[in-house]
N, C-alpha and C positions, 0 to 999 in steps of 0.2 A: 283435593287438596284441603289440609285444614287450615281452618281460619281462627285466630284466639282473637275474642272479642271482651273487651273490659268494661261491666256493666257504668254506666254513667248516671242510670236514672231508672227507679221503680216506681210504678203508681198502683195505687190498688182500684182496679176496677169496677168489680163486684167485690162481695164478700169472700168470694175464692179464685176471681181472676187479676192477676198481678201483669201488668206492661213493662217492658225490659228496655230501654233505649242503650244503643251504643253507638261510638263513633265507627264510621263504614271505612274497612280497608280500602286503601287507593286502588281504584281499578276494578273494585267488588260489582257484579252487574247480576242483575235479577228480574223478571217479569212480574207484574201483580198476580197472585196465585200462587206462586211457587213458595216451596219449603225446601228446607235443609235439614240433615240429619245433626242432632245437636246432642253434645255431651257436657259436662263441667270440668272445670280445673280443681278436680278433688279425686284424691286416692278413690278408686273403684266407679269413679262416674266418668272417667275421660274419654271411654268408649261405648259409651252408653246408646248412642245413635239412635235417639227418638228423634221423630219428625215433627217439625213445626213449620209455622207457615209465616212471611215477613209479612210484617200489617204497616211497613211504611212503603212510601213511596221508592221509585227506581232514582228519581231526582234529590231525593233528600240526602243530606251531609248526616244521616243518622241511621242506622240500622236498628230495626222495633219487632219484638215478638210480644204478641198478646195470650198469655198463658195458662190455663185454668189448672189449679192446684188441687191435687189428690190425696190431703194428708195420710188418709187411712190406707191407701195403695202401698205404702212402701218403697216407693219407687223414684223414678228420677224427678217427678215432678213434686215430690212431697222435700225433696233436697233443695230443688229450685227454691222452693217457697222460704227455703231459710236463708237464702243468700242476700248478700247486702251491696251497696255500690262499692264499687272494687274489686268485687269477685270477677270469674269470669268464664264465658262460655266457651267452648271449642265447637265450631261447627263447619261442615262439608260444604260441598258446592251446591248452590240451587239446582233443584229438579221440581217434577210434577206435573201432573196431566190437568191441572185444571188453568184454565186461560179465557179471557176474554173472548169470544167468538161472534157476539152481535146482542143486539137486543132481547131482553126476554125477563124470566124470572128465576131467582135465586132462593133456593129452600134450602134452608139450615137447620141442624138441630144443636143445641146446645153451642159447643165449642168449635163446630164444625163451619160456625160463621166465619171461623179466621180466615180462611182462603180468600172471601169475600170483601173484606176490609179494604184489603188495597186496593181491589179491583173498583168498588163502588167510590174511593178515594178518588181513584183516576178519575171516574166517571163525572164527579162532580167537579174537578179541576176543570177538565173540559167543556164543561157547561152541557154535557149529554144524559143527564141520568134521568129527564122525562122519558117515562113510556118504559120504565123497568120497576120492578116490583121486588118487594123481600118478603118472603113467609118464611119467620123465625119461631122455632118451637123450643120451649124450656117448659121446665116443671111448673117454677113459679116465677112471678114478676121479677124477684129481686136475683134472680140468675140471669135474666137479660143483659147481654154485653153491651157497651156502649149505645144504650139506647138513647142518650138524647141526643148523640150524633147522627144517629140514623134518622131519628124524627125530624133534624135541622136540615136534612139534604134534600135541596130544593127539586121537587119533581117526580122523587122517589116514593112510590107506594109502600106503605110499611104495613104488614099484617103479623100481628103477635099470637102467636096459639100456645095456651098453657095447658098441660095435663095435669098439674097437680093440684090448680085452686080455678076457683069460677070465680070471675071478675069482669063487672062490666066493661067493653071497649076491647075485650079480649075473645078470639076464639078459644073453645074448649074443647079438649080429647086430644086425638090423635092425627096427625095428617094423612088422610086416607083417600081413595078415589072421590067419595062424595064430598068430602072438602076441596079438593082440589077444583072438581067440576062447578062448583061454587063461587072458589075465588078465582078461578082462572079465565073460565070459558074456553076462548079458541085457545088449541094448542099448536098455531102456527107461528110458534117463535123459538127462541134458544131457553133451555132449562140446563141450570149448574144447581146440583144437588150435593151436599154435602152435610155428614155426621155420622152418627152409629150403623154399622155396616147392614144390621137389619133394616133401618129406615130408610137408606140409602137405595136398596134392593126393593124393600115394599113400594116405595114413591116411583123408580124408574117403570117397575112392571105397571102401577097406576096409571102413570103416563103413558107407555104403550098402549094400553087398551083404549085410553083415552083420545088415539089417534095421532099422539107426539113422534117425532121423526127420530127413532134411536140414534140417528147421525145429529142430532140435536140436542143431545142429552149428554153434557158433560160432569164428569163426576171422577173422584181418585179411586184408580182402579189398583 
């Protein structure tokens, strides 16, 4: 079933990430971590069907997407980057395999953090963030999405990894087995992984090598 959403607010989160807010249709339900196929109400783009993750909480009166814009790709996100308040998204029903299954570590690359935003907000509202960890990889410090919000989440351990610049207070390089062993320690917990396909495959393989239970790995298939 298609739902038409009118943009009520647009915020710039980073230099290339925008947050879009909409009034939620009556009866619309989703769980934190779920996504929907998205098009825009514009000729040639209504059936684009690109997946984006809800970053609002289900109990909010609003829906929200946090979207990285790729102007050079000549695709849907370039078109989304040109939208204004009053323009409209067309979305399908919620779906997705990323859902909260228990305490553990979230590992994200770039815009792959978006499925974790609503989950971490949910845990913050419940007062249950303690014992969770976010390992968030980006090229540069300026690319980090919602850094101030993550840093202010009580009880959440946050580790930022940069591959494009070396800075004090940040891990440097790519997330590999050696880095995971140093940052995590025990693998007797849940792991949530989202990012580029190659990154997800490499991290899942490293975690399994470290003894993580394959059933404890949650990622978008």
